[in-house]
N, C-alpha and C positions, 0 to 999 in steps of 0.2 A: 529679592536685591541683586543676585547673579544674574537671574535668567534677563531681569530686564535692563543689565548693564548697567547698572546706577553707579551715579559719581560718588567716589569714597569707596569704593569695594575694587576686587581685583578685575573683575569681568569688565569692570567700565571701562577698560581699555582693552577689550576684546578677549578672543578665546584665548590666545597663547599666554596672555597675561594672566588669567587664571587657572590655566595647566603649570604654569611656572609656581603658583602659589602654592597648588594642589600638592604638586610634585615636591616641594621642600618643606609642608607639614608631612609627607609621607615620609621623606628623608631621616626628618627631625623626631616625629613622635610613634608613627606606626610601622615604619620598615622591619622585616624580617629579616636577618643576614641569612637563614636557611633556606630562604624561597629562592626561586629562579634558580635552581642550583646552587646556589652561594654565588652566583656571577651578581652582586649588588653592592654596594657601598651604601653602608648605614652610617648617618652620622653619628648615633649614639646606638650600637650594638648592644644586644640584652635589654631593651627598652621593655619594663613591663607592659606599655601599652602597645606592642606590637600586634599586629595584625584586628586591634580594635577597630579599626575602620572598615573591617568586612565580617569579624565575627559577629556576628548577631546577638547569637545564645549568651555570648560576654556582655557585650555592651549594652544591649536593650534589656535581656532579661537573665542576665547573670546575678541579680539582688533585687530585692523588693524596693530597695530606693536606691536613685541614681544621684549622687551628689553632682548639682549642676551650680553649686553656689561657691564652694572652696575649691573647686577643681578644675583650671580651665583647661586639662586635658581632655576630661569628661566631656566638657561642653564642646570640643572640637570634633571628639570622637564621634558623640550622637550626632552632629550636623553632618559629618562625612560619611557616615553610615546610612543614612537617610538619604545623601546624595546619591551613594554606591547600589543602594536598593532600586530606586529610581531610574538610575541610569541617566541622570540629568544631563541635557547637551545645553552647552553655554553656546547661544548664536551669537555672530557679528552683530554689532552695533549697523544703524541703517544710517548712512552719512545724511548730513544735513539738504545736502544739493539733491540725493535719491528722494527725498520725501515730497519733495517736488512734482514727480512722479506717478502714475497710477502703481506703476510696478513697485517703486519704491514704500507707497502707503500700502497697496496688499501685502507686502511682506514684513512691513511693521505690524500689521493687526493680525497676520498667519501667527506671527511670534507669539503675540499676547493670547491668542487662542489657546496654543501649545501651552502656555505659561497657566493657563485656566485649567486646563486638563492635568495637568501635572499636581497642580495643587490639589485636587481630589484625593489622588493615592497617598499625598503626602500628608494631609489632614488626618487621613486612617491611621498613619504609622507615629504621626505626631499625638494622636490620640491615647495610643498605647503608650507613648514615651510621656506625656503629661501625667498616667496615672502613677508612673515610678519618680516622677519629679521629687528630691527632700523639699518640704514646704517652709524649711529654713528656721522654724520654731523649736524649741525644746520640750520634750514629751517625755521625761524619765518615767512618768507612771505607766509609758506604752511600753518600756523594757520589762517594768517590774509584772508587768500583765504578762506578758510572753514568758517569762524566768517562771510563773507561777502556773502554767500551763504545761511546764517542762519542756520547753525550746532551749537546745543547748545552745550556751551563751555566745560559741562561737558562729551561729547561724543569725546572731540579732546584731543590728548597727551597732556600732559602737557610740557615736554622736548622739543617737536618742533624735534625730532631726527626722521623721519620717513622712514617708509619702503617703498617699490617698493607699494606694495600695499595699502597704505596710500595715496602715491604719485597721484597714479591712482585713488582713488578714490574721492580725492581732482577734479582733471580735470572732472572728471562725476558730482559732486555736482555743479560746477561752471556752468554746464548748465542749471542747475535748478534754477538759480539766472535770476528773472526780467531785476533785473539791471545791469546784463552782457549785456544784449541785447540792452539796452537801452544806453549802452554806445558805441554799435557799429554802432548805426544809422546814427549819423553822421561823420563816419568816414570808408571810403569807405577801405583804406588802412589797417586798422586795422580790418576789417571784412575778408579781403584775406588773412590777416597772421590768423587768427583765423580759416579760413577755410582750411587753410596749415597745422597747428596744428592738426587739426581734421583728419583728411586724415594722418600724420605720426602716429597720437594715433591708427588708424583702423589697420594699417600696423602693429604696434607693437603688437598689441591684434591679428592679424593672426599670428605672428611668436609664439605667446603664445598658442595660440591653436594647431599649427604643433608639439611646443614642447611636450605638454600634451597628444597629441595623440600616438606620439613615445614612449612615457613611457606607455601608454596603450599597445600598440601594443608588448612592450618587455615583460609586465606585462602577456598578454595572450598567449607569446611565451614560457613563462618559465612553465604556468599551462598546454599548451598542452604537453611541455615535458616531466611533471609529469605524465600526464596520461599515455603516449607512453611508459614510463619506466614501468609502471604496464602491459604492453602488452607483453608476452613471447611467444617464440616458440614453438608450440605444436610438438615434437618429434614423437607422433603416425601419424602426418597428414600433409598437405602442409598449414592447416588453421591455423588460431592464436586466443589463446585463452586465455581470461583474466582471472588474478588469483584474 
């Protein structure tokens, strides 16, 4: 919506409106008063969310589950860190009068092409984030499962509203627990059920690998397209030259 300058978002009024909104978010939420040699005025010094707009290791990979339901600052952090990773440029709107000319129409369509290309790496990053977003449903049994596997309580999410990533992690941790295998020893039926579950997990993992491979292939296609765009016909010969 920012890149298309939609009505109702800061970018709808142009680049500088979007810049002012991003700067306001930075000062209020992400500002680090020690950065820029201390020559910066943060509206909330010591904010626990400082630098979350650039620290991918904390914002995306810091926890198995990212709370985007009850924490609006997390929502803003994820949105902003994706923006910063991609270095998305908010281009100015094309005025109505300009759209009557071939140049104006070409500029608008070129901007849409840029947006399409940016959406591919954005989808790849969003896929990683999506695995870590809380599903919003209480699952106390998952906490019990992780505790039984010997995971320290300080490493387990307190709200027990896990993401797909945390659920998958809990299923793997269960296989680390000796007590789990002891419980299967006297129950052939339970052992067979466990085997079936593991086969299902392997199948789900294969689907995940296929999905991520498709995203990677799409990103390579975009990169190849951008490389080919720089190859122009040489009017003086039948060969092609790279500018």
